[in-house]
C-alpha positions in Angstrom: 79.6 38.5 -22.1 77.7 38.2 -25.4 81.2 38.4 -27.2 82.2 35.1 -25.2 78.8 33.6 -25.9 79.4 34.0 -29.8 82.5 31.8 -29.8 80.1 28.9 -28.3 78.2 26.3 -30.1 75.0 27.3 -31.4 72.4 24.9 -30.1 69.5 26.2 -32.1 69.1 23.0 -34.4 68.3 21.2 -31.4 65.6 23.4 -30.4 64.1 24.0 -34.0 64.0 20.2 -34.8 62.9 17.6 -32.1 63.3 15.2 -34.7 66.8 16.2 -35.4 67.4 16.2 -31.7 66.4 12.7 -31.5 68.4 11.5 -34.2 71.3 13.6 -32.7 71.0 11.7 -29.2 70.7 8.3 -30.7 73.9 8.8 -32.9 75.7 9.9 -29.9 74.8 6.6 -27.7 75.1 4.3 -30.7 78.4 6.3 -31.8 80.1 5.5 -28.3 79.0 2.1 -28.7 80.6 1.6 -32.3 83.9 2.9 -30.8 84.3 0.7 -28.4 84.0 -2.1 -30.9 86.6 -0.5 -33.3 89.1 0.1 -30.5 88.5 -3.3 -29.0 88.8 -5.1 -32.5 92.2 -3.5 -33.2 93.3 -4.5 -29.5 91.9 -8.1 -30.2 93.6 -8.6 -33.5 96.7 -7.3 -32.1 96.9 -9.5 -29.1 96.3 -12.6 -31.5 98.9 -11.8 -34.1 101.3 -9.3 -32.5 101.1 -7.5 -35.8 100.4 -3.7 -36.7 100.4 -4.9 -40.4 97.5 -7.2 -39.2 95.6 -4.5 -37.5 95.6 -2.1 -40.4 94.2 -4.9 -42.4 91.2 -4.5 -40.6 90.6 -1.4 -42.5 92.0 -2.5 -45.5 89.5 -5.6 -45.8 86.4 -3.7 -45.4 87.5 -0.8 -47.9 85.8 -2.4 -51.3 82.6 -3.6 -49.2 82.2 -0.3 -47.9 82.8 1.5 -51.4 80.1 -0.7 -52.9 77.8 -0.4 -49.9 78.1 3.5 -49.9 77.5 3.8 -53.6 74.5 1.6 -53.5 73.3 2.9 -50.3 73.2 6.5 -51.7 71.4 5.4 -54.8 68.7 3.5 -52.0 68.9 6.8 -50.3 67.5 8.7 -53.3 64.8 5.9 -54.3 63.0 5.1 -51.3 61.9 6.4 -47.8 65.3 7.4 -45.9 63.9 6.5 -42.6 63.5 2.9 -43.7 66.7 2.7 -45.2 68.5 4.0 -42.1 66.8 1.6 -39.9 67.8 -1.5 -41.9 71.4 -0.5 -42.2 71.2 0.1 -37.9 69.7 -3.5 -37.9 72.6 -5.3 -39.7 75.2 -3.3 -37.6 73.2 -4.6 -34.4 73.0 -8.1 -35.5 76.8 -8.1 -36.6 77.8 -6.7 -33.4 75.8 -9.3 -31.0 77.2 -12.0 -33.2 80.5 -10.9 -32.3 79.6 -10.6 -28.7 78.3 -14.1 -28.6 81.3 -15.5 -30.3 83.8 -14.0 -27.8 81.7 -14.9 -24.7 81.8 -18.5 -26.1 85.6 -18.4 -26.9 84.5 -19.2 -30.8 86.2 -15.8 -31.8 89.0 -15.9 -34.7 91.0 -13.6 -36.5 89.0 -14.3 -39.4 85.6 -13.9 -37.6 86.9 -10.2 -36.6 87.6 -9.6 -40.2 84.2 -10.8 -41.5 82.1 -9.2 -38.9 84.1 -5.8 -39.2 83.6 -5.7 -42.9 79.8 -6.2 -42.2 79.8 -3.4 -40.0 81.7 -1.1 -42.1 79.5 -1.9 -45.0 76.2 -1.5 -43.0 77.6 1.9 -41.5 78.6 3.4 -44.9 74.9 2.8 -45.9 73.4 4.2 -42.3 75.9 7.5 -42.5 75.2 8.4 -45.9 71.2 8.2 -45.4 71.2 9.7 -42.2 73.5 12.6 -43.4 71.0 13.0 -46.4 68.0 13.4 -43.9 69.5 16.2 -41.9 68.5 19.0 -44.5 65.1 18.0 -44.8 64.8 18.2 -40.7 66.4 21.9 -40.1 66.6 25.0 -42.4 69.6 25.8 -44.6 70.8 28.5 -42.5 71.4 26.0 -39.8 73.4 23.5 -41.6 76.6 24.8 -40.6 75.5 25.0 -36.5 74.2 21.3 -37.0 77.5 20.0 -38.5 79.3 21.5 -35.4 76.7 19.6 -33.4 77.8 16.6 -35.2 81.1 17.4 -34.5 80.2 17.3 -30.8 78.5 13.9 -31.0 81.8 12.5 -32.9 84.0 13.9 -30.5 81.8 12.4 -27.5 81.8 9.0 -29.0 85.5 9.0 -30.3 86.6 10.5 -26.8 84.5 8.4 -24.4 84.3 5.1 -26.5 88.2 4.5 -27.1 89.0 5.6 -23.5 86.3 3.0 -22.1 87.3 0.2 -24.5 91.1 0.4 -23.1 89.8 0.4 -19.6 87.4 -2.4 -20.1 89.8 -4.5 -22.2 92.3 -4.0 -19.6 90.1 -5.0 -16.7 87.4 -7.4 -17.9 88.6 -8.7 -21.4 86.6 -8.2 -24.9 83.2 -9.7 -24.0 81.9 -7.1 -21.9 83.1 -4.4 -24.4 81.2 -5.8 -27.5 78.2 -6.5 -25.2 78.1 -2.7 -24.0 78.2 -2.0 -27.6 75.2 -4.2 -28.4 72.9 -2.4 -25.6 74.0 1.1 -26.8 73.1 0.4 -30.6 69.5 0.2 -28.9 69.3 4.0 -28.8 69.7 4.5 -32.6 66.6 2.6 -33.4 64.9 5.2 -31.0 66.2 8.3 -32.9 65.3 6.8 -36.2 61.7 5.1 -35.4 60.5 8.6 -34.4 61.4 10.2 -37.8 58.5 10.9 -40.1 58.6 9.3 -43.8 61.2 11.1 -45.9 61.1 10.1 -49.7 63.3 11.9 -51.7 62.1 15.3 -53.5 62.3 15.6 -57.0 63.1 13.2 -59.9 63.5 9.8 -58.3 66.0 7.3 -60.3 65.9 3.7 -59.2 68.9 2.0 -58.0 71.1 0.9 -60.8 73.3 1.7 -63.6 71.4 4.8 -64.8 71.2 6.3 -61.1 75.0 5.8 -60.7 75.7 7.4 -63.9 73.4 10.1 -63.3 75.2 10.9 -60.1 78.5 10.7 -61.7 77.5 13.2 -64.5 76.4 15.8 -61.6 79.9 15.1 -60.0 81.8 16.0 -63.2 79.8 19.5 -63.0 80.5 19.9 -59.3 84.0 21.2 -59.3 83.8 22.5 -55.5 82.5 19.1 -54.2 85.1 17.3 -56.2 88.2 19.4 -54.9 86.7 18.7 -51.3 86.8 15.2 -51.8 90.5 15.1 -53.2 92.0 17.2 -50.1 90.0 14.8 -47.6 91.6 12.0 -49.4 95.0 13.5 -49.3 94.8 14.1 -45.4 93.2 11.1 -44.6 95.6 8.6 -46.6 98.8 10.3 -45.4 97.8 12.0 -41.9 95.8 9.1 -40.4 98.2 7.2 -37.6 95.3 5.4 -35.8 96.6 2.0 -36.9 100.0 2.8 -35.2 98.2 3.6 -31.7 98.4 -0.2 -30.3 101.9 -0.6 -31.2 103.1 3.0 -30.1 101.4 2.2 -26.8 103.4 -0.8 -26.2 106.7 0.0 -27.9 107.5 3.6 -27.8 105.1 5.5 -25.3 104.3 2.3 -22.9 101.2 1.7 -21.2 99.8 -0.7 -23.5 95.9 -0.8 -24.5 95.1 2.0 -22.0 97.6 4.3 -23.8 96.1 3.2 -27.1 92.6 4.5 -25.4 93.9 7.5 -24.6 95.7 8.6 -27.7 92.2 7.8 -29.7 90.5 10.0 -26.9 92.9 12.9 -27.5 91.8 13.0 -31.4 88.2 13.2 -30.1 89.1 15.8 -27.4 90.2 18.3 -30.1 87.0 17.7 -32.0 84.6 18.2 -29.1 86.5 21.3 -28.0 86.4 22.8 -31.2 82.8 22.1 -31.9 82.0 23.5 -28.3 83.5 26.9 -29.2 82.5 27.0 -32.9 80.1 29.9 -32.6 82.5 32.0 -34.8 83.5 28.9 -37.1 80.0 28.4 -38.4 79.8 32.2 -39.3 82.6 32.1 -41.6 81.1 32.2 -45.4 84.6 31.3 -47.3 84.3 27.6 -46.8 86.6 26.7 -49.3 89.6 28.5 -47.8 88.5 27.6 -44.3 88.9 23.7 -45.6 92.2 24.5 -47.0 93.4 26.2 -44.0 92.0 23.4 -41.6 93.6 20.6 -43.4 97.0 22.2 -43.7 96.8 22.9 -39.8 96.0 19.2 -39.7 99.1 18.2 -41.6 101.3 20.0 -39.3 99.7 18.2 -36.1 100.5 14.8 -37.5 103.9 16.1 -38.6 104.2 17.2 -34.5 103.0 13.7 -33.4 105.7 12.1 -35.8 108.4 14.1 -34.1 107.2 13.2 -30.5 107.4 9.4 -31.6 110.9 9.9 -33.1 112.1 11.6 -29.6 110.5 8.6 -27.8 111.9 5.9 -30.0 115.7 7.6 -29.6 114.9 7.7 -25.7 113.7 4.2 -25.3 112.8 5.0 -21.9 109.0 3.7 -22.3 110.4 -0.4 -22.5 112.6 0.4 -19.6 110.7 2.4 -17.0 107.2 2.0 -17.9 104.9 4.7 -19.7 106.6 7.9 -20.5 104.1 10.4 -19.5 105.5 13.4 -20.7 106.0 12.0 -24.4 102.3 10.9 -23.9 101.1 14.0 -23.1 102.9 15.7 -26.0 101.5 13.0 -28.1 97.9 13.7 -26.8 98.4 17.6 -27.5 99.4 16.8 -31.1 96.5 14.7 -31.7 93.9 17.0 -29.9 95.2 19.6 -32.5 94.4 17.2 -35.4 90.8 16.4 -34.1 90.5 20.2 -33.8 91.6 20.9 -37.7 89.8 17.8 -39.1 86.6 19.1 -37.2 86.8 22.7 -38.6 87.4 21.0 -41.9 84.4 18.5 -41.8 82.1 21.1 -40.4 82.6 23.1 -43.7 82.7 20.0 -45.9 79.3 18.7 -44.6 77.8 22.2 -45.1 79.0 22.5 -48.6 77.2 19.1 -49.2 74.1 19.6 -47.9 73.6 23.2 -49.0 75.1 22.9 -52.5 73.7 19.6 -53.7 70.0 19.3 -54.6 68.0 16.8 -52.7 67.2 14.2 -55.3 71.1 13.8 -55.7 71.8 14.0 -52.1 72.1 10.5 -51.2 74.4 9.4 -54.2 76.5 12.3 -53.3 76.3 11.6 -49.3 77.4 7.9 -50.2 80.2 9.2 -52.3 81.2 11.6 -49.4 81.0 8.7 -47.0 83.4 6.6 -49.0 85.8 9.4 -49.1 85.6 10.3 -45.4 85.6 6.6 -44.3 87.9 5.2 -47.2 90.5 7.7 -46.8 91.2 6.6 -43.4 91.5 2.9 -44.6 93.9 3.6 -47.4 95.8 5.4 -44.7 95.8 2.7 -42.5 97.5 0.4 -45.3 100.1 3.5 -45.9 100.9 3.5 -42.4 100.9 0.1 -41.5 102.8 -1.1 -44.3 105.5 1.8 -44.0 105.7 1.2 -40.2 106.3 -2.5 -41.2 109.3 -1.5 -43.6 110.7 1.3 -41.8 109.7 2.2 -38.0 106.8 3.8 -36.0 107.5 7.2 -36.2 108.1 7.4 -39.9 104.7 7.2 -41.5 103.5 10.3 -39.5 106.4 12.4 -40.2 106.5 11.8 -43.5 102.6 12.2 -44.0 102.3 15.4 -42.2 104.6 16.8 -44.4 102.9 15.6 -47.5 99.6 16.8 -46.5 100.6 20.2 -45.9 102.6 20.4 -49.5 99.8 18.8 -51.5 96.9 20.6 -50.3 98.6 23.9 -50.4 99.6 23.4 -54.0 95.9 22.1 -55.1 94.2 25.2 -53.1 96.3 27.6 -55.1 95.5 26.2 -58.4 91.5 26.2 -57.6 90.8 29.8 -57.3 86.9 28.8 -57.7 87.3 26.7 -54.5 89.1 29.1 -52.4 86.3 31.4 -53.4 83.2 29.2 -52.3 80.5 31.4 -50.5 78.4 29.7 -48.3 75.8 32.6 -48.7 75.9 31.5 -52.6 76.5 27.7 -52.5 77.3 26.5 -55.8 78.3 22.7 -56.2 
């Protein structure tokens, strides 16, 4: 029995810090609402335009504002009370989502409004995520950081598993207005989690936001080879192995089922994330985090390759357009995507722990800002890669080629970086 329990997720961070527990619960509920809106906007744009490229441009349009917001937000988190910074970012997200719901209910929404409000959400979320992540090491001891990262994987799994599935069903049954409105209601929980936190000013030397702060962070990053390498590996994985933008077209053209299939495919990724966090007891005990990142991302590339093969089979059979949803292929695609979610989550546990343990508190906001840019920006570049390549070729080709590229490039980089492969969580070095 004790051996079985050792494989299960470690819940001790929730017991050790009530403040962390409240913030975690708020993040779960607000995250479900955020995923509702992300998937609904994708479906909304696809309905208005019928173009996968137009869907991919939602992510691309927000890339530069997200980068600027992440960089500046990280500087704010290193200069001011992090609780206040997180609350302001949450307020902007709440206001933009409320406006999106109001426009939809009045029939005033246009593709340009969808793009504009998605950009605002993306920028505000960059600031909020960087700040909230920088807060965590102040709430729990260092030896609990890996377990806290696994709990955040559960939160992400729940949000991305429940949000897209509910979005697909709500859009199919009631339309877009109710879905956006539900996000507005769920966002209120984020305020409850953040409002109850104590004041959290950065420790150590404080550098005011501006060029000097940015240069200071850049100098630190130049010396932090392990942090840089995890950034590069994640960018490769998300650029070539992120097929989310293809899901609306895949559900319509290859697998069948439309919006419901889109929600199911997205939820499959989250199911893998959730399952790998639920059974993360041994994962968080593994001390060689660089090696863990390498192996997890290579497994991620293999799962995306498998997803491409499933789509190729579906495209060749053409049965979805003739006979309705192809259940067998949908199940196979979900298995491949669940493996991708599990692999990415294991990598994320090690990457988050490395960031929080190896980076000093006075620098943590700026580095978390860059980290969020990598984590959120990579998929946006990946959306451009997948959307453009699918437009020029066919839907199955981007994940097929991308999976092969991820496996090859990560293996080559890791083997040329023995210091990264030898990173020891018990002696963290940036």
